[in-house]
N, C-alpha and C positions, 0 to 999 in steps of 0.2 A: 749051693749058691754061695758066692763069696762075696765079701765087702763092697766090692765095687758093682755087683748085681744087685746085691740088697738095697744100696743107696740108690741105684737107678730105678729100683721096682718102687720104692718108696715115693720117690718123685715124680714118676709116670703117675701112679695112683693120686698123686695131690695135684697135677696139671690142671685139671677142672673143677676142683673142689671151691666152694664160696665161703672160704675160712673167713673173711671179714666179717661176715654176718653171722657167724655161729658164736657160741658162748664157749668158754673154756671147756665146760663137762663135755659138750659135744667133740670138741678136738680130741680130749683125752680118749673117749669111746672111739673115733676113728683110727687115731694111731695105733690104739691096741688092737682094734678088729684087722687093721692092714697088716700088722706085725703078726698076728696070730695065723694069718692065711699063709705067710710067708714062712713060717716056722720049720715046718716040716722040710723045707728045701734048703734050710740054712746048714752049712757044713763047716762053720767057723766056730771058734770057742766063745763061750757066753760074753765075756768081756768084751771081746771085738765086735759081736752082734749088737751089744747095748751101745758101744762106742760110735757104730754105724748109726744107729737109730737117734742117737744124741746130735750128731753132726747134721742129720736131717732136721731136726726139731729145732737146731741151733740157726740153721740157714733159712728154713721155711715157716717155722710155727713162731720162734721167739719174737721175731720182728713186727708181728702182727700187734696193732694197737688194741689195748682193751678200754672201749669207750668208758668214761666216767673214772677211769683210775690214773692217778697222778703217775706219769712217766718217770718222774726223779727216783723216788725210793719205793714206792708201793709196786709198781708193774715189775720191777726186776725179781721183787720177792715172789710175787703171785707165779711168774714164768717159772722159777725156780721150784716152786711148789708144785707146780702141775709136772713139771719135768719128773720130779721126784716119784710121783703118783704112777708116771707112764714107766719108769725105769723099774719100780717095784714091781707092777704089772707084768713087764716083759721078762724079767728074771724069773717070776713064778711061773710062766708059760713055758720059758725054756726049760725048767727043771721038770715040769708036768709033762713034757713031750719027750724027754730023755728016758 
């Protein structure tokens, strides 16, 4: 599975998810679960796989509003922290699968 197929698979998996009602921890679990199911079929370098998941995260997850969190300074920091957790987990899964 290449970059285009990975991105399409992530977007397809997200199509009917009620993200706006989820807490950030649930989103972290969902993203890492979906990626873990796709890891075996990935035949691209680790950095390219992570970049692809980040493109998905930036397009689908990052724009979601976190209720009660100020959008100006706090929410971007929370979004970045969530991404770092996801990135670390994905890199670990890819290494474990190798």
